[in-house]
N, C-alpha and C positions, 0 to 999 in steps of 0.2 A: 483615334486609334486602338482597340484594347485586344490583347491577348494573352494565351496563356499559356505556359512551360511549366512541364514538370519535374522534378529535382530527383533525380538519381542517389544512388545510397552513397555515392563519392561524392554528393553533392555537386552534378555537371548539369547545367538545365543546357537545353538545343534552344538557341535563340529561334522564335519564328521567320519564316521564310520573309516575311512582309514589314519586320523590325530591322533585318539584316539588312534590305532592301533601301532604308529609310537611313538608316545611318553607313551604307553603302563600305558593310562590316563583310569584308574577305576572310578566306580564308591564312592566317598567321593574322590578323589585326590584334591585335593587343586592347581589350575592352578595360574602361574605369570605370568603379563604382566611386559615386560622392554618398555621404550620407550630408543631409542638410536636415534638425532636427529629425520628425520623426517621421520623413522620407527620405527614399534612395534614387541616385540617376544615375542610367547609363548611360557613357557615350564613348564612342571610338577616341584610343589614344592618341594625339597627335605628334609623329617624331619632324628628325627634319626633311625628314625621306616625303613627307606626306604632302612637303612644299616645292620641289624640286622642280622645276621648270613654270613656278609660276610668272615669272617674273623672265618670261619670256620675249624678248627682242628691245627692252629697256640700255638704252645704252647708260657710256657711263655719268653721262649728262643729265637724268630721271632726277626729279626731287624727291626728297623723302614724302613726302604728301601723295606723288601720281604712283609711290611704291605702295606704300600702307594702302591706296584706296583701292590699286588693282588684287594684293593681299588679299583684303577685306570680299572683293567681289568672288574671285577665287573661291573660298572659304563658304561665302553667301552659296555660291555655285553647288559646292560637294555638301551642304546639309541639306541640302533639298528645297530652302528657301524659307525654310522650319524656324516657328521659334526656339528659341533654348529654352 
């Protein structure tokens, strides 16, 4: 997917709709920019609030491995199943 956006005089950019949809970005979402060598990556910042309710249905008897697997699946679904 390729998308372009114009930078305003204040250094602001509107994230194209397709990219917002892919990243599940909504009003108020904090975006993180990561520089690695000569590339910059953009991703939504995950807070604890983003993980709220992911472990519903698990009682105190859930093992660490069960909790970890459920969290991984939920994060994968939110990321659209795409590669990082």
